KEFI-539422 format. One line per 5 residues: number of its first residue (from 1); their letters; for each residue z, x, y of N, C-alpha, C, O, CB. Coordinates in Angstrom, 1 decimal, decimal comma. Each point is the difference from the previous one (the first is absolute). Glycine has a CB too. Layout:
NUM> A> Z X Y Z X Y Z X Y Z X Y Z X Y; ...
//
This chain:
1> MALIS> 66,0 191,1 51,6 0,1 1,2 -1,1 -1,3 0,0 -0,8 -0,4 -1,0 -0,6 3,1 0,9 0,3; -3,4 1,2 0,4 -1,1 0,2 -0,9 0,2 0,6 -1,3 0,7 1,0 -0,1 -1,8 -0,8 2,1; 0,5 -0,7 -3,0 0,2 0,7 -1,3 -0,9 1,2 0,0 0,4 1,0 -0,5 0,1 -3,1 -0,8; -1,7 2,0 1,8 -1,1 1,0 0,0 0,0 0,6 1,4 -0,2 -0,7 1,0 -1,1 -0,6 -2,8; 1,3 2,7 1,9 -0,1 0,5 1,2 -1,4 0,4 0,4 -0,9 -0,2 -0,9 3,2 1,0 0,6
6> SKGMY> -2,6 -0,4 1,6 -1,3 0,4 0,2 -0,5 1,1 -0,9 -1,3 0,1 -0,1 1,8 -0,9 2,4; 0,3 1,6 -2,9 -0,4 1,0 -0,8 -0,7 -0,6 -1,2 -1,1 0,5 -0,4 2,9 0,9 1,2; -1,2 -2,5 -1,4 -0,5 -0,7 -1,2 -1,3 -0,7 0,5 -1,1 0,1 -0,6 3,4 -0,4 -0,6; -2,2 -0,3 2,3 -1,3 -0,8 0,6 -1,2 0,9 0,1 -1,1 -0,3 -0,5 2,6 -1,2 1,8; -1,2 2,5 -0,6 -1,1 1,1 0,3 -0,3 0,6 -1,3 -1,2 0,2 -0,1 2,0 0,3 2,5
11> GLAAM> 0,0 -0,2 -3,3 -0,5 0,4 -1,3 -0,9 -0,8 -0,8 -1,0 0,4 -0,6 3,0 0,7 0,6; -1,5 -2,4 0,1 -0,9 -0,9 -0,7 -1,4 -0,2 0,6 -1,0 -0,1 -0,7 3,1 -1,0 0,1; -2,0 1,1 1,9 -1,3 -0,2 0,8 -0,9 1,3 -0,5 -1,2 -0,2 -0,4 2,4 -1,2 2,7; -0,7 2,6 -2,2 -0,8 1,2 -0,4 -0,6 -0,2 -1,4 -1,2 0,2 -0,2 2,7 1,2 1,6; -0,6 -1,7 -2,4 -0,4 -0,1 -1,2 -1,1 -1,1 -0,4 -0,9 0,1 -0,8 3,1 0,8 0,5
16> FELHK> -2,0 -2,1 1,2 -1,1 -1,0 -0,2 -1,3 0,6 0,6 -1,1 -0,3 -0,5 2,7 -1,7 0,7; -1,5 2,8 0,9 -1,3 0,5 0,4 -0,6 0,9 -0,8 -1,3 0,1 -0,1 2,0 -0,3 2,0; 0,1 1,1 -2,7 -0,5 0,8 -1,0 -0,7 -0,8 -1,2 -1,0 0,4 -0,5 2,8 1,4 1,2; -1,3 -2,9 -1,0 -0,4 -1,0 -1,0 -1,3 -0,5 0,4 -0,9 0,1 -0,8 3,1 -0,7 0,2; -2,4 0,1 1,8 -1,2 -0,5 0,5 -1,0 0,7 0,1 -1,1 -0,5 -0,1 2,3 -0,7 1,1
21> QKSQK> -1,1 2,5 -0,9 -1,2 1,0 -0,1 -0,9 -0,1 -1,2 -1,2 0,1 0,1 2,6 1,3 1,1; -0,7 -1,7 -2,4 -0,8 -0,2 -1,2 -1,0 1,2 -0,4 -1,0 -0,1 -0,6 1,2 -2,3 1,2; 0,4 3,6 0,0 -0,9 1,1 -0,3 0,8 1,2 -0,7 1,2 0,1 0,1 -2,7 -0,8 1,9; 0,7 1,6 -2,6 0,8 1,1 -0,7 0,0 1,2 1,0 0,4 1,1 -0,4 -1,2 -1,9 -2,0; 0,4 0,7 3,6 0,1 1,0 0,9 1,3 -0,1 1,0 0,3 -1,1 0,6 -2,9 1,1 -0,8
26> PVQIK> 3,3 1,2 0,4 1,3 -0,1 0,7 -0,3 -0,4 1,4 -1,0 0,3 0,7 2,2 1,6 -2,1; -0,1 -2,8 1,9 -0,3 -0,7 1,2 0,8 0,9 1,1 1,2 0,2 -0,2 -1,5 -2,8 -1,1; -0,2 3,0 2,3 0,6 0,8 1,0 1,3 -0,7 0,8 -0,2 -1,1 0,3 -2,1 2,1 -0,3; 3,3 -0,4 0,3 1,0 -0,6 0,6 -0,1 -0,7 1,3 0,7 -0,9 0,3 0,1 2,4 -1,4; -1,9 -0,9 1,9 -0,3 -0,5 1,1 -0,7 -1,5 -0,1 0,2 -1,0 0,8 -0,4 3,6 -0,2
31> EISAN> -0,5 -2,6 -1,7 -0,7 -1,5 -0,2 1,2 -0,9 -0,4 0,1 -1,1 0,5 -2,5 2,0 -1,4; 3,2 -0,5 0,0 1,2 -0,9 -0,5 0,9 -0,4 1,2 0,6 -1,1 0,1 -0,5 2,3 -2,5; -0,1 -0,2 3,3 1,0 -0,3 1,3 -0,7 -1,1 0,8 0,6 -0,9 0,5 0,3 3,4 -0,3; -2,2 -2,3 0,0 -0,7 -0,8 1,0 -0,2 -1,5 -0,7 0,2 -1,0 0,7 -1,5 3,2 0,3; 1,0 -2,2 -2,2 -0,1 -1,2 -0,6 1,1 -1,0 -0,3 0,0 -1,2 0,1 -1,6 2,5 -1,0
36> ADIPQ> 2,7 -0,5 0,7 1,4 -0,8 -0,1 0,9 0,1 1,1 1,1 -0,5 -0,1 -1,0 1,0 -2,2; -0,7 0,0 3,5 0,7 0,2 1,2 1,5 0,4 -0,2 1,0 -0,6 0,3 -2,6 -1,1 0,7; 1,6 3,0 -1,6 1,2 0,7 -0,4 -0,1 1,4 0,7 -1,0 0,8 -0,1 1,3 -2,1 -2,2; 0,8 1,6 3,0 -0,1 1,5 0,9 -0,2 1,0 -1,2 0,5 -0,1 -1,1 1,3 -0,5 3,3; -2,7 1,5 -2,0 -0,5 1,0 -0,9 1,2 0,9 -0,4 0,1 0,4 -1,2 -2,7 -0,5 2,2
41> NYLEQ> 3,4 0,5 -0,1 1,0 0,9 -0,4 1,0 -0,7 -1,0 0,5 0,6 -1,0 -0,7 0,6 3,3; 0,5 -2,4 -2,0 0,9 -0,9 -1,0 -0,7 -0,1 -1,1 0,6 0,4 -1,0 0,6 -1,7 2,5; -2,5 0,9 -1,6 -0,8 0,0 -1,2 0,1 1,1 -0,9 -0,1 -0,2 -1,2 -1,2 -1,1 2,4; 1,3 2,5 -0,7 0,1 1,2 -0,8 1,3 0,0 -0,8 0,0 0,3 -1,2 -1,5 1,0 2,9; 2,4 -1,6 -1,1 1,6 0,0 -0,6 -0,2 -1,0 -1,1 0,3 0,2 -1,1 1,3 0,4 3,4
46> LLGTL> -2,1 -1,8 -1,9 0,1 -1,1 -1,2 -0,9 0,4 -1,2 0,4 0,0 -1,1 0,0 -1,8 2,9; -1,7 2,3 -1,6 -0,8 0,4 -1,0 0,5 1,2 -0,7 -0,2 0,1 -1,2 -1,4 -1,0 2,4; 2,4 1,7 -0,5 0,6 1,1 -0,9 1,0 -0,5 -0,9 0,0 0,4 -1,2 -0,3 1,2 3,0; 1,2 -2,6 -1,4 1,0 -0,5 -0,8 -0,8 -0,8 -1,1 0,4 0,2 -1,2 1,3 -0,2 3,2; -2,7 -0,7 -1,8 -0,6 -0,8 -1,0 -0,7 1,0 -1,1 -0,2 -0,4 -1,1 0,0 -1,6 2,8
51> RKAGI> -0,3 3,3 -1,2 -0,6 1,0 -0,7 1,1 0,4 -1,0 -0,2 0,0 -1,2 -1,6 0,8 3,1; 3,0 -0,4 -1,5 1,1 0,5 -0,7 0,4 -1,0 -1,2 0,5 0,5 -1,0 0,2 0,7 3,2; -0,9 -2,5 -1,9 0,4 -1,0 -0,9 -1,2 -0,4 -1,0 0,1 -0,8 -0,9 1,5 -0,1 2,7; -2,7 1,7 -1,6 -1,0 -0,2 -1,0 -1,0 -1,2 0,2 -0,8 -0,3 -0,9 2,5 1,4 -0,5; -1,6 -1,6 2,7 -0,7 -1,2 0,2 -1,5 0,2 0,8 -0,9 -0,8 -0,1 3,3 -0,4 0,1
56> VNSTR> -2,3 2,4 0,6 -1,3 0,5 0,6 -0,2 1,3 -0,4 0,9 0,7 -0,3 -0,8 -2,1 2,2; -1,5 1,8 -1,8 -0,3 1,4 -0,1 -0,5 0,6 1,2 -0,7 -0,7 0,8 0,3 0,3 -3,1; 0,5 1,6 2,7 -0,7 0,6 1,1 -0,9 1,1 -0,4 0,2 0,7 -1,0 1,6 -1,3 2,5; -2,8 0,7 -0,5 -0,9 1,2 -0,2 -0,3 0,7 1,3 -0,5 -0,6 1,0 -0,6 -0,6 -2,9; 1,5 2,5 2,0 -0,2 0,6 1,1 -1,5 0,4 0,5 -0,9 -0,3 -0,8 3,1 1,1 0,1
61> GAHGG> -2,5 -0,3 1,8 -1,3 0,4 0,4 -0,7 -1,1 1,0 0,5 -1,1 0,3 -0,6 2,5 -2,7; -1,0 -1,0 2,8 -0,9 -0,6 0,8 -0,3 -1,5 -0,4 -0,1 -0,9 0,7 -0,9 3,3 -0,3; 0,9 -2,4 -1,7 -0,3 -1,4 -0,6 1,3 -0,5 -0,8 -0,2 -0,7 -1,0 -2,5 1,1 0,9; 3,7 0,0 0,5 1,2 -0,3 -0,7 0,6 -1,4 0,5 -0,6 -0,6 0,9 1,0 3,1 -1,3; 0,7 -2,9 -0,2 0,6 -1,3 0,4 0,8 -0,4 -1,0 0,5 0,9 -0,8 -2,3 -1,6 2,1
66> YLLAR> 2,1 -0,5 -1,4 0,7 -0,7 -1,0 -0,6 -1,1 -0,8 -0,8 -0,7 0,4 2,4 1,1 1,1; -1,2 -0,4 -2,8 -0,5 -0,9 -0,9 1,2 -0,8 -0,7 1,1 0,6 0,0 -3,2 0,8 -0,2; 1,9 -2,5 -0,5 1,1 -0,7 -0,9 -0,1 0,9 -1,1 -1,1 0,5 -0,5 0,9 -3,2 1,1; 1,5 3,0 -1,1 0,3 0,9 -1,1 -0,4 -0,9 -1,3 -0,6 0,6 -0,9 2,5 0,8 2,3; -1,7 -2,5 -1,5 -0,4 -0,9 -1,1 -0,7 -1,4 0,5 0,0 -0,3 1,2 1,9 1,3 -2,5
71> SANDI> -2,4 -1,7 0,4 -0,8 -1,1 0,3 0,9 -0,9 0,8 1,2 0,0 -0,2 -2,7 0,2 -1,9; 1,0 -1,0 2,9 0,6 -0,9 0,9 0,7 -1,1 -0,8 0,9 -0,6 0,6 -2,7 1,1 1,0; 1,4 -0,8 -2,8 0,6 -0,9 -1,0 1,4 0,6 -0,4 0,9 -0,7 -0,4 -3,3 -0,1 -0,4; 2,5 2,1 0,9 1,1 0,6 -0,5 1,1 0,5 1,0 1,0 0,6 -0,4 -2,6 -0,1 -1,4; 1,2 -0,8 3,0 1,1 0,3 1,1 0,5 -1,3 0,7 -0,7 -0,7 0,6 -0,4 2,9 -0,1
76> TVREI> 2,3 -2,4 -0,7 0,6 -1,1 0,6 0,6 0,0 1,3 0,6 1,1 0,3 -0,3 -1,5 -2,4; -0,2 -0,5 3,0 0,7 -0,1 1,3 1,4 0,4 -0,2 0,6 0,8 0,8 -2,0 -2,7 0,0; 2,1 1,5 -1,9 1,4 0,5 -0,2 0,0 1,4 -0,1 0,8 0,7 0,6 -0,2 -2,6 -1,7; -1,5 2,6 0,3 0,0 1,5 -0,1 -0,1 0,6 1,4 0,6 1,1 0,2 -1,5 -1,1 -2,5; 0,1 -0,6 3,2 -0,3 0,7 1,1 1,2 -0,1 0,9 0,3 1,0 0,7 -2,7 -1,4 -0,9
81> FEALE> 3,1 -0,8 0,2 1,1 -0,2 0,9 1,2 0,9 -0,6 0,7 0,7 0,8 -1,4 -3,3 -0,1; 0,9 2,7 -2,0 1,0 0,7 -0,4 -0,3 1,6 0,2 1,0 0,7 0,2 -0,5 -2,6 -1,9; -1,6 2,3 1,7 -0,2 1,4 0,2 0,3 0,3 1,7 0,5 1,1 0,3 -2,4 -1,0 -2,4; 1,7 -1,0 2,9 0,1 0,1 1,4 1,5 -0,4 0,5 0,6 0,7 0,8 -3,1 -1,1 -0,7; 3,0 -0,7 -0,7 1,1 -0,6 0,5 1,4 0,4 -1,1 1,1 0,0 0,4 -2,8 -2,0 0,7
86> GDLLI> 1,3 2,3 -2,2 1,2 0,0 -1,0 0,0 -1,3 -0,7 -0,8 -0,8 0,1 2,2 2,4 1,2; -0,4 -1,7 -2,0 0,1 -1,3 -0,8 0,2 -1,1 0,9 0,5 -0,1 1,1 0,6 1,2 -3,0; -1,8 -2,1 1,3 0,0 -1,4 0,7 1,2 -0,6 -0,3 0,3 -0,3 -1,1 -2,6 -0,1 1,0; 3,2 0,1 1,1 1,2 -0,7 -0,1 0,4 -1,1 1,0 -0,3 0,2 1,2 0,9 1,9 -2,3; 0,0 -3,1 0,7 0,3 -1,0 1,1 1,2 0,4 0,7 0,1 -0,3 1,2 -1,0 -1,5 -2,6
91> VESTT> 1,8 2,5 0,7 1,2 0,5 0,7 0,2 1,4 -0,3 -0,5 0,4 -1,1 1,6 -2,7 1,0; -0,5 3,1 0,9 0,2 1,3 -0,6 1,4 0,3 -0,3 0,3 1,2 -0,1 -2,3 -0,4 1,3; 2,9 -1,6 -1,2 1,4 0,3 -0,4 0,1 -1,1 -1,0 -0,9 -0,8 -0,2 2,0 1,9 2,4; 0,3 -1,0 -2,8 0,5 -0,8 -1,0 1,0 -0,9 0,4 0,7 0,3 0,9 -1,3 1,3 -2,2; 0,7 -2,8 0,8 1,1 -0,8 0,3 1,0 -0,1 -1,1 -0,3 0,4 -1,1 -1,1 -1,7 2,6
96> NNPAL> 2,5 0,7 -1,1 1,1 -0,3 -1,0 0,0 -1,3 -0,7 0,8 -0,4 -0,9 0,6 1,8 2,2; -2,4 -2,1 -0,9 -0,3 -1,3 -0,4 -0,9 0,0 -1,1 -1,1 0,3 0,3 1,4 -1,1 1,9; -0,1 0,6 -3,6 -1,1 0,0 -1,1 -1,1 -1,1 0,2 -1,1 0,1 -0,5 2,9 0,8 -1,1; -1,4 -1,9 2,3 -1,0 -1,1 0,1 -1,1 0,6 0,9 -1,2 0,0 -0,3 3,0 -2,1 0,0; -1,3 2,6 1,5 -1,0 0,5 0,9 -0,7 1,3 -0,4 -1,2 0,1 0,3 2,6 -1,1 1,3
101> TLFYD> -0,7 1,8 -2,4 -0,7 1,2 -0,8 -1,2 -0,6 -0,7 -1,1 0,5 0,2 3,2 0,8 -0,6; -1,9 -2,3 -0,4 -1,1 -0,5 -1,0 -1,0 -0,5 1,0 -1,2 0,3 -0,2 2,8 -1,1 -1,9; -1,3 0,0 3,3 -1,0 -0,6 0,7 -0,8 1,1 0,7 -1,3 -0,1 0,0 2,8 -1,9 0,4; -0,9 3,1 0,1 -0,7 1,1 0,7 -1,0 0,6 -1,2 -1,2 0,1 0,2 3,3 0,5 1,6; -1,5 -0,4 -2,9 -0,9 0,6 -1,0 -1,3 -0,8 -0,4 -1,1 0,5 -0,2 3,2 0,5 -0,5
106> DCTKK> -1,8 -2,2 0,6 -1,2 -1,1 -0,2 -1,0 0,1 1,3 -1,2 0,0 -0,2 2,9 -1,7 -1,2; -1,1 1,8 2,5 -0,9 0,1 1,2 -1,0 1,2 -0,1 -1,2 -0,1 0,2 3,0 -0,9 1,3; -0,9 2,2 -1,8 -0,8 1,3 -0,2 -1,1 -0,2 -1,0 -1,1 0,5 0,3 3,1 0,8 0,2; -1,8 -1,9 -1,7 -0,9 -0,1 -1,1 -1,1 -0,9 0,5 -1,1 0,4 -0,4 2,8 -0,1 -1,5; -1,6 -1,3 2,7 -1,0 -0,8 0,4 -0,8 0,8 1,2 -1,2 -0,1 0,1 2,6 -2,0 -0,9
111> LESIF> -0,7 2,8 1,5 -0,7 0,7 1,1 -1,0 1,0 -0,8 -1,2 0,1 0,2 3,3 -0,3 1,8; -1,6 0,9 -2,9 -0,9 1,0 -0,8 -1,1 -0,7 -0,6 -1,1 0,5 -0,1 3,1 1,0 -0,4; -1,9 -2,7 0,0 -0,9 -0,7 -0,8 -1,3 -0,4 1,0 -1,2 0,0 -0,4 3,1 -0,8 -1,2; -1,5 0,5 2,9 -0,8 -0,4 1,1 -0,9 1,2 0,3 -1,2 -0,2 0,1 2,9 -1,4 0,7; -1,2 2,8 -0,7 -0,8 1,1 0,3 -0,6 0,8 -1,3 -0,4 1,2 0,1 1,8 -1,2 2,0
116> DISLE> -1,4 -0,7 -3,4 -0,7 0,7 -1,1 -1,3 -0,7 0,0 -0,4 -0,6 -1,0 2,6 1,1 -0,4; -3,0 -0,3 2,6 -1,3 -0,4 0,1 -0,8 1,3 0,1 0,6 1,0 0,5 0,0 -3,4 0,5; -1,8 2,5 -1,4 -0,8 1,2 0,1 -0,8 0,0 1,1 -0,2 -1,0 0,7 0,1 1,2 -3,0; -0,3 1,0 2,7 -1,0 0,2 1,2 -1,2 -0,9 -0,1 -0,5 -0,7 0,9 1,2 3,1 -0,7; -1,1 -2,4 -1,5 -1,2 -0,8 -0,4 0,2 -1,4 0,4 -0,8 -0,7 0,7 0,3 2,1 -2,6
121> ELSKY> 1,7 -1,9 1,6 0,2 -1,5 0,1 0,3 -0,3 1,6 0,0 -1,1 0,5 1,1 0,9 -3,0; -0,9 1,3 3,3 0,1 -0,3 1,4 -1,4 -0,4 0,6 -0,1 -0,7 1,0 2,0 2,3 -1,0; -2,8 -1,2 -0,7 -1,5 -0,3 0,4 0,0 -1,6 0,0 -0,9 -0,6 0,7 -0,3 2,9 -2,0; 1,9 -3,0 0,7 -0,1 -1,5 0,2 0,5 -0,5 1,3 -0,4 -1,1 0,5 0,6 0,9 -2,9; 0,6 1,0 3,0 0,3 -0,1 1,4 -1,1 0,1 1,0 -0,1 -0,8 0,9 2,1 1,6 -1,6
126> QQKVA> -2,7 0,3 0,3 -1,1 0,3 0,9 -1,1 -0,9 -0,2 -0,7 -0,3 1,0 1,2 2,6 -1,1; -0,6 -2,8 -1,1 -1,1 -1,1 0,0 0,5 -1,3 0,6 -0,8 -0,8 0,3 -0,2 1,8 -2,2; 2,1 -1,3 2,0 0,6 -1,1 0,6 -0,3 0,1 1,8 -0,4 -0,9 0,7 2,5 0,8 -2,9; -1,9 1,3 2,5 -0,3 0,4 1,6 -1,4 -0,4 0,0 -0,3 -1,0 0,8 1,9 3,1 -0,3; -2,4 -1,5 -1,2 -1,6 -0,1 0,1 -0,3 -1,5 -0,2 -0,9 -0,5 0,8 0,3 2,9 -1,7
131> DNICY> 1,1 -3,2 0,1 -0,3 -1,4 -0,2 0,5 -0,7 1,4 -0,8 -0,9 0,4 1,1 1,0 -3,1; 0,7 0,2 3,2 0,6 -0,7 1,1 -0,9 0,4 1,3 -0,1 -0,8 1,0 2,5 0,9 -2,2; -3,0 0,9 1,2 -0,8 0,4 1,1 -1,4 -0,8 -0,1 -0,6 -0,5 1,0 1,9 3,0 -0,8; -1,8 -2,4 -1,4 -1,3 -0,9 -0,2 0,2 -1,4 0,3 -0,8 -0,7 0,7 0,1 2,1 -2,6; 1,8 -1,9 1,5 0,3 -1,5 0,3 0,2 -0,4 1,5 -0,2 -1,1 0,4 1,3 1,1 -2,6
136> SI> -0,7 1,1 3,1 0,2 -0,3 1,4 -1,2 0,3 0,7 0,0 -0,3 1,2 2,3 0,7 -1,4; -3,3 0,0 -0,3 -1,2 0,2 0,8 -0,9 -1,2 0,0 -1,1 0,1 0,6 1,2 2,2 -1,1
//
């Protein structure tokens, strides 16, 4: 049982690609698709959803593409997942057991806090990858 579907994973990968560009120029969908290994048609749907949520902006035309709508420090993984997946919940239904209800509520709050990391903070993981590559050479 996965808590995050491929929709959320692909969406986060696309957002991370936009963040890595560090440019004020829009990134074309074919470039995001190639770099993040996401089917282009699916990526268009995901970015449309993220645009409606106010997380990315789009520009049309020959030099058009997508940009982060706000600073990478102001966009959280949680916000991306919630835009694409809906509310993050451990369970979708309720229980008649108040102790279990409290337990599931606590778990949901912990899950939310785990994903309250900004796109900028994800760069730490990119640095860890780079460090591991350097050490293995």
